[in-house]
Gaussian input, Z-matrix of N, CA and C with variables (Angstrom, degrees):
# hf/3-21g

backbone

0 1
 N
 C     1     B1
 C     2     B2     1     A1
 N     3     B3     2     A2     1     D1
 C     4     B4     3     A3     2     D2
 C     5     B5     4     A4     3     D3
 N     6     B6     5     A5     4     D4
 C     7     B7     6     A6     5     D5
 C     8     B8     7     A7     6     D6
 N     9     B9     8     A8     7     D7
 C    10    B10     9     A9     8     D8
 C    11    B11    10    A10     9     D9
 N    12    B12    11    A11    10    D10
 C    13    B13    12    A12    11    D11
 C    14    B14    13    A13    12    D12
 N    15    B15    14    A14    13    D13
 C    16    B16    15    A15    14    D14
 C    17    B17    16    A16    15    D15
 N    18    B18    17    A17    16    D16
 C    19    B19    18    A18    17    D17
 C    20    B20    19    A19    18    D18
 N    21    B21    20    A20    19    D19
 C    22    B22    21    A21    20    D20
 C    23    B23    22    A22    21    D21
 N    24    B24    23    A23    22    D22
 C    25    B25    24    A24    23    D23
 C    26    B26    25    A25    24    D24
 N    27    B27    26    A26    25    D25
 C    28    B28    27    A27    26    D26
 C    29    B29    28    A28    27    D27
 N    30    B30    29    A29    28    D28
 C    31    B31    30    A30    29    D29
 C    32    B32    31    A31    30    D30
 N    33    B33    32    A32    31    D31
 C    34    B34    33    A33    32    D32
 C    35    B35    34    A34    33    D33
 N    36    B36    35    A35    34    D34
 C    37    B37    36    A36    35    D35
 C    38    B38    37    A37    36    D36
 N    39    B39    38    A38    37    D37
 C    40    B40    39    A39    38    D38
 C    41    B41    40    A40    39    D39
 N    42    B42    41    A41    40    D40
 C    43    B43    42    A42    41    D41
 C    44    B44    43    A43    42    D42
 N    45    B45    44    A44    43    D43
 C    46    B46    45    A45    44    D44
 C    47    B47    46    A46    45    D45
 N    48    B48    47    A47    46    D46
 C    49    B49    48    A48    47    D47
 C    50    B50    49    A49    48    D48
 N    51    B51    50    A50    49    D49
 C    52    B52    51    A51    50    D50
 C    53    B53    52    A52    51    D51
 N    54    B54    53    A53    52    D52
 C    55    B55    54    A54    53    D53
 C    56    B56    55    A55    54    D54
 N    57    B57    56    A56    55    D55
 C    58    B58    57    A57    56    D56
 C    59    B59    58    A58    57    D57
 N    60    B60    59    A59    58    D58
 C    61    B61    60    A60    59    D59
 C    62    B62    61    A61    60    D60
 N    63    B63    62    A62    61    D61
 C    64    B64    63    A63    62    D62
 C    65    B65    64    A64    63    D63
 N    66    B66    65    A65    64    D64
 C    67    B67    66    A66    65    D65
 C    68    B68    67    A67    66    D66
 N    69    B69    68    A68    67    D67
 C    70    B70    69    A69    68    D68
 C    71    B71    70    A70    69    D69
 N    72    B72    71    A71    70    D70
 C    73    B73    72    A72    71    D71
 C    74    B74    73    A73    72    D72
 N    75    B75    74    A74    73    D73
 C    76    B76    75    A75    74    D74
 C    77    B77    76    A76    75    D75
 N    78    B78    77    A77    76    D76
 C    79    B79    78    A78    77    D77
 C    80    B80    79    A79    78    D78
 N    81    B81    80    A80    79    D79
 C    82    B82    81    A81    80    D80
 C    83    B83    82    A82    81    D81
 N    84    B84    83    A83    82    D82
 C    85    B85    84    A84    83    D83
 C    86    B86    85    A85    84    D84
 N    87    B87    86    A86    85    D85
 C    88    B88    87    A87    86    D86
 C    89    B89    88    A88    87    D87
 N    90    B90    89    A89    88    D88
 C    91    B91    90    A90    89    D89
 C    92    B92    91    A91    90    D90
 N    93    B93    92    A92    91    D91
 C    94    B94    93    A93    92    D92
 C    95    B95    94    A94    93    D93
 N    96    B96    95    A95    94    D94
 C    97    B97    96    A96    95    D95
 C    98    B98    97    A97    96    D96
 N    99    B99    98    A98    97    D97
 C   100   B100    99    A99    98    D98
 C   101   B101   100   A100    99    D99
 N   102   B102   101   A101   100   D100
 C   103   B103   102   A102   101   D101
 C   104   B104   103   A103   102   D102
 N   105   B105   104   A104   103   D103
 C   106   B106   105   A105   104   D104
 C   107   B107   106   A106   105   D105
 N   108   B108   107   A107   106   D106
 C   109   B109   108   A108   107   D107
 C   110   B110   109   A109   108   D108
 N   111   B111   110   A110   109   D109
 C   112   B112   111   A111   110   D110
 C   113   B113   112   A112   111   D111
 N   114   B114   113   A113   112   D112
 C   115   B115   114   A114   113   D113
 C   116   B116   115   A115   114   D114
 N   117   B117   116   A116   115   D115
 C   118   B118   117   A117   116   D116
 C   119   B119   118   A118   117   D117
 N   120   B120   119   A119   118   D118
 C   121   B121   120   A120   119   D119
 C   122   B122   121   A121   120   D120
 N   123   B123   122   A122   121   D121
 C   124   B124   123   A123   122   D122
 C   125   B125   124   A124   123   D123
 N   126   B126   125   A125   124   D124
 C   127   B127   126   A126   125   D125
 C   128   B128   127   A127   126   D126
 N   129   B129   128   A128   127   D127
 C   130   B130   129   A129   128   D128
 C   131   B131   130   A130   129   D129
 N   132   B132   131   A131   130   D130
 C   133   B133   132   A132   131   D131
 C   134   B134   133   A133   132   D132
 N   135   B135   134   A134   133   D133
 C   136   B136   135   A135   134   D134
 C   137   B137   136   A136   135   D135
 N   138   B138   137   A137   136   D136
 C   139   B139   138   A138   137   D137
 C   140   B140   139   A139   138   D138
 N   141   B141   140   A140   139   D139
 C   142   B142   141   A141   140   D140
 C   143   B143   142   A142   141   D141
 N   144   B144   143   A143   142   D142
 C   145   B145   144   A144   143   D143
 C   146   B146   145   A145   144   D144
 N   147   B147   146   A146   145   D145
 C   148   B148   147   A147   146   D146
 C   149   B149   148   A148   147   D147
 N   150   B150   149   A149   148   D148
 C   151   B151   150   A150   149   D149
 C   152   B152   151   A151   150   D150
 N   153   B153   152   A152   151   D151
 C   154   B154   153   A153   152   D152
 C   155   B155   154   A154   153   D153
 N   156   B156   155   A155   154   D154
 C   157   B157   156   A156   155   D155
 C   158   B158   157   A157   156   D156
 N   159   B159   158   A158   157   D157
 C   160   B160   159   A159   158   D158
 C   161   B161   160   A160   159   D159
 N   162   B162   161   A161   160   D160
 C   163   B163   162   A162   161   D161
 C   164   B164   163   A163   162   D162
 N   165   B165   164   A164   163   D163
 C   166   B166   165   A165   164   D164
 C   167   B167   166   A166   165   D165
 N   168   B168   167   A167   166   D166
 C   169   B169   168   A168   167   D167
 C   170   B170   169   A169   168   D168
 N   171   B171   170   A170   169   D169
 C   172   B172   171   A171   170   D170
 C   173   B173   172   A172   171   D171
 N   174   B174   173   A173   172   D172
 C   175   B175   174   A174   173   D173
 C   176   B176   175   A175   174   D174
 N   177   B177   176   A176   175   D175
 C   178   B178   177   A177   176   D176
 C   179   B179   178   A178   177   D177
 N   180   B180   179   A179   178   D178
 C   181   B181   180   A180   179   D179
 C   182   B182   181   A181   180   D180
 N   183   B183   182   A182   181   D181
 C   184   B184   183   A183   182   D182
 C   185   B185   184   A184   183   D183
 N   186   B186   185   A185   184   D184
 C   187   B187   186   A186   185   D185
 C   188   B188   187   A187   186   D186
 N   189   B189   188   A188   187   D187
 C   190   B190   189   A189   188   D188
 C   191   B191   190   A190   189   D189
 N   192   B192   191   A191   190   D190
 C   193   B193   192   A192   191   D191
 C   194   B194   193   A193   192   D192

   B1=1.3909
   B2=1.5610
   B3=1.2805
   B4=1.4567
   B5=1.5073
   B6=1.3384
   B7=1.5127
   B8=1.5091
   B9=1.3419
   B10=1.4786
   B11=1.5629
   B12=1.3147
   B13=1.4722
   B14=1.4508
   B15=1.3190
   B16=1.4728
   B17=1.5426
   B18=1.2852
   B19=1.5384
   B20=1.5216
   B21=1.3055
   B22=1.4748
   B23=1.5608
   B24=1.3199
   B25=1.5198
   B26=1.5459
   B27=1.2794
   B28=1.4860
   B29=1.5283
   B30=1.4350
   B31=1.5144
   B32=1.5292
   B33=1.3728
   B34=1.4779
   B35=1.4705
   B36=1.2907
   B37=1.5008
   B38=1.4624
   B39=1.2856
   B40=1.5130
   B41=1.5317
   B42=1.3760
   B43=1.4340
   B44=1.6211
   B45=1.3636
   B46=1.4610
   B47=1.5101
   B48=1.3945
   B49=1.4938
   B50=1.5474
   B51=1.2888
   B52=1.5080
   B53=1.5604
   B54=1.2539
   B55=1.5157
   B56=1.4908
   B57=1.3437
   B58=1.4019
   B59=1.5112
   B60=1.2967
   B61=1.4436
   B62=1.5414
   B63=1.2835
   B64=1.3913
   B65=1.6379
   B66=1.2407
   B67=1.5558
   B68=1.5016
   B69=1.3618
   B70=1.5165
   B71=1.5249
   B72=1.3153
   B73=1.4099
   B74=1.5490
   B75=1.3213
   B76=1.5832
   B77=1.5700
   B78=1.2381
   B79=1.4252
   B80=1.5289
   B81=1.3812
   B82=1.4917
   B83=1.5297
   B84=1.2756
   B85=1.4859
   B86=1.5537
   B87=1.2350
   B88=1.5530
   B89=1.5031
   B90=1.3599
   B91=1.4573
   B92=1.4716
   B93=1.3311
   B94=1.4147
   B95=1.6547
   B96=1.1829
   B97=1.6080
   B98=1.5513
   B99=1.3462
   B100=1.4364
   B101=1.5437
   B102=1.3246
   B103=1.4857
   B104=1.5162
   B105=1.3649
   B106=1.4752
   B107=1.4961
   B108=1.2391
   B109=1.4088
   B110=1.6009
   B111=1.2741
   B112=1.4541
   B113=1.5297
   B114=1.3007
   B115=1.4553
   B116=1.4980
   B117=1.2477
   B118=1.4286
   B119=1.4506
   B120=1.4041
   B121=1.4069
   B122=1.4674
   B123=1.3908
   B124=1.4677
   B125=1.4722
   B126=1.3734
   B127=1.4528
   B128=1.5693
   B129=1.3580
   B130=1.5152
   B131=1.4980
   B132=1.3819
   B133=1.4535
   B134=1.5184
   B135=1.3131
   B136=1.5123
   B137=1.4419
   B138=1.2773
   B139=1.4912
   B140=1.5149
   B141=1.2669
   B142=1.4381
   B143=1.5538
   B144=1.3802
   B145=1.3528
   B146=1.6108
   B147=1.2573
   B148=1.5812
   B149=1.5381
   B150=1.4092
   B151=1.4154
   B152=1.5736
   B153=1.2380
   B154=1.4657
   B155=1.4554
   B156=1.3546
   B157=1.5742
   B158=1.4825
   B159=1.2578
   B160=1.5211
   B161=1.5371
   B162=1.2968
   B163=1.3933
   B164=1.6298
   B165=1.2259
   B166=1.5412
   B167=1.5068
   B168=1.3655
   B169=1.4263
   B170=1.6169
   B171=1.3182
   B172=1.3785
   B173=1.5235
   B174=1.3209
   B175=1.4385
   B176=1.5576
   B177=1.2538
   B178=1.4808
   B179=1.5156
   B180=1.3239
   B181=1.4974
   B182=1.5644
   B183=1.4094
   B184=1.4214
   B185=1.5506
   B186=1.2629
   B187=1.4765
   B188=1.5053
   B189=1.3656
   B190=1.5398
   B191=1.4841
   B192=1.3094
   B193=1.4961
   B194=1.5986
   A1=113.09
   A2=116.50
   A3=118.05
   A4=115.41
   A5=115.23
   A6=119.98
   A7=108.99
   A8=116.63
   A9=119.22
   A10=110.11
   A11=120.69
   A12=125.84
   A13=111.94
   A14=120.65
   A15=120.21
   A16=105.28
   A17=112.89
   A18=116.50
   A19=109.15
   A20=116.78
   A21=120.74
   A22=110.24
   A23=116.46
   A24=117.47
   A25=109.80
   A26=114.31
   A27=118.36
   A28=110.23
   A29=105.49
   A30=118.20
   A31=105.79
   A32=110.74
   A33=119.19
   A34=105.29
   A35=112.23
   A36=125.09
   A37=112.50
   A38=121.24
   A39=124.26
   A40=107.54
   A41=113.31
   A42=116.27
   A43=107.04
   A44=111.52
   A45=116.63
   A46=107.86
   A47=111.38
   A48=109.72
   A49=111.30
   A50=110.53
   A51=116.05
   A52=108.17
   A53=112.47
   A54=120.54
   A55=108.80
   A56=116.85
   A57=119.55
   A58=106.21
   A59=114.69
   A60=125.24
   A61=111.88
   A62=121.48
   A63=125.07
   A64=114.82
   A65=111.53
   A66=120.61
   A67=107.85
   A68=113.95
   A69=120.88
   A70=115.26
   A71=114.24
   A72=121.74
   A73=105.90
   A74=110.94
   A75=116.27
   A76=113.87
   A77=116.42
   A78=123.70
   A79=112.72
   A80=115.71
   A81=116.30
   A82=113.87
   A83=116.92
   A84=120.64
   A85=109.40
   A86=118.20
   A87=120.69
   A88=107.20
   A89=116.45
   A90=123.78
   A91=107.00
   A92=121.55
   A93=124.64
   A94=110.25
   A95=117.07
   A96=123.11
   A97=103.78
   A98=121.52
   A99=122.77
   A100=114.47
   A101=115.74
   A102=121.18
   A103=111.92
   A104=114.39
   A105=120.85
   A106=110.42
   A107=118.73
   A108=128.12
   A109=110.44
   A110=113.84
   A111=123.47
   A112=112.26
   A113=118.00
   A114=122.49
   A115=107.77
   A116=122.60
   A117=124.31
   A118=111.24
   A119=116.74
   A120=116.79
   A121=119.56
   A122=116.73
   A123=119.66
   A124=114.79
   A125=117.33
   A126=122.06
   A127=112.07
   A128=111.22
   A129=114.99
   A130=116.30
   A131=117.25
   A132=117.50
   A133=110.88
   A134=113.62
   A135=122.60
   A136=113.74
   A137=121.67
   A138=127.57
   A139=110.72
   A140=120.62
   A141=123.61
   A142=113.56
   A143=118.44
   A144=119.68
   A145=109.13
   A146=111.81
   A147=114.10
   A148=100.52
   A149=117.19
   A150=119.22
   A151=110.50
   A152=120.39
   A153=125.68
   A154=116.24
   A155=113.68
   A156=114.67
   A157=113.32
   A158=120.15
   A159=121.77
   A160=111.27
   A161=113.06
   A162=118.44
   A163=114.04
   A164=114.46
   A165=117.22
   A166=117.82
   A167=115.61
   A168=119.10
   A169=108.77
   A170=114.07
   A171=120.99
   A172=111.67
   A173=123.72
   A174=125.34
   A175=102.83
   A176=116.96
   A177=123.54
   A178=112.28
   A179=116.14
   A180=121.44
   A181=104.23
   A182=110.74
   A183=115.26
   A184=109.27
   A185=118.43
   A186=120.66
   A187=106.78
   A188=113.20
   A189=114.31
   A190=109.35
   A191=114.69
   A192=121.02
   A193=108.47
   D1=-31.99
   D2=179.22
   D3=-63.37
   D4=-31.74
   D5=178.12
   D6=-66.84
   D7=-28.93
   D8=-175.76
   D9=-82.87
   D10=-17.58
   D11=-175.16
   D12=-92.07
   D13=144.45
   D14=167.12
   D15=-75.68
   D16=162.04
   D17=173.14
   D18=-52.92
   D19=135.56
   D20=177.99
   D21=85.19
   D22=-1.85
   D23=176.98
   D24=-66.04
   D25=153.56
   D26=-178.25
   D27=-117.27
   D28=150.02
   D29=173.75
   D30=-128.07
   D31=130.24
   D32=178.46
   D33=-104.11
   D34=134.56
   D35=175.54
   D36=-117.22
   D37=117.79
   D38=173.12
   D39=-124.27
   D40=123.88
   D41=177.64
   D42=-151.39
   D43=165.26
   D44=-179.66
   D45=-75.13
   D46=146.27
   D47=173.85
   D48=-66.01
   D49=154.79
   D50=-176.07
   D51=-86.36
   D52=77.93
   D53=175.34
   D54=-161.64
   D55=170.93
   D56=-178.13
   D57=-72.24
   D58=129.13
   D59=179.27
   D60=-131.37
   D61=154.98
   D62=175.39
   D63=-72.32
   D64=-8.51
   D65=-178.32
   D66=-136.88
   D67=167.49
   D68=174.54
   D69=89.51
   D70=-175.49
   D71=-169.37
   D72=-77.68
   D73=172.80
   D74=172.24
   D75=-62.84
   D76=154.11
   D77=179.05
   D78=-45.07
   D79=-45.12
   D80=-173.76
   D81=-73.97
   D82=-3.54
   D83=177.08
   D84=-100.28
   D85=-5.16
   D86=-175.02
   D87=-92.37
   D88=154.03
   D89=177.90
   D90=-115.80
   D91=126.99
   D92=178.74
   D93=-62.14
   D94=139.44
   D95=-176.79
   D96=-60.06
   D97=-43.67
   D98=-178.54
   D99=-64.26
   D100=-38.11
   D101=176.55
   D102=-65.36
   D103=-45.88
   D104=178.72
   D105=-62.08
   D106=-44.64
   D107=179.92
   D108=-56.13
   D109=-50.42
   D110=178.54
   D111=-63.41
   D112=-40.20
   D113=-179.55
   D114=-70.50
   D115=-38.52
   D116=-178.42
   D117=-70.09
   D118=-42.45
   D119=173.72
   D120=-67.01
   D121=-30.19
   D122=169.95
   D123=-62.99
   D124=-26.04
   D125=-174.71
   D126=-105.54
   D127=23.96
   D128=166.98
   D129=91.62
   D130=10.79
   D131=175.87
   D132=-110.98
   D133=155.91
   D134=178.91
   D135=-117.53
   D136=127.74
   D137=169.68
   D138=-55.65
   D139=123.03
   D140=179.99
   D141=-120.92
   D142=-23.50
   D143=176.38
   D144=-147.27
   D145=146.06
   D146=-179.27
   D147=-137.22
   D148=96.90
   D149=-178.05
   D150=-82.56
   D151=145.19
   D152=-175.57
   D153=-120.97
   D154=18.87
   D155=-178.88
   D156=-88.00
   D157=-2.13
   D158=171.84
   D159=-91.42
   D160=133.27
   D161=-174.88
   D162=-73.98
   D163=-40.29
   D164=-178.66
   D165=-112.50
   D166=2.16
   D167=-175.54
   D168=-132.10
   D169=158.75
   D170=170.19
   D171=-98.42
   D172=148.74
   D173=-177.05
   D174=-133.18
   D175=102.19
   D176=-178.52
   D177=-112.76
   D178=141.23
   D179=177.46
   D180=-118.19
   D181=127.78
   D182=177.98
   D183=-120.10
   D184=154.31
   D185=-178.72
   D186=-124.62
   D187=142.86
   D188=177.56
   D189=-80.77
   D190=147.35
   D191=-173.29
   D192=-109.17

């Protein structure tokens, strides 16, 4: 993805929290927020915004460096 973005380009990741929830996919299909953040940082992205308005999901904005 990084090669496709201009410097400063953003990627938005929205996924269900990795815990038992009344909605969403099964647990084995969910990605933990912490794991996703570490993987994005390892690949040259920086977390710039962490929105908390969704009840069952995280909404993260990463920027390419």
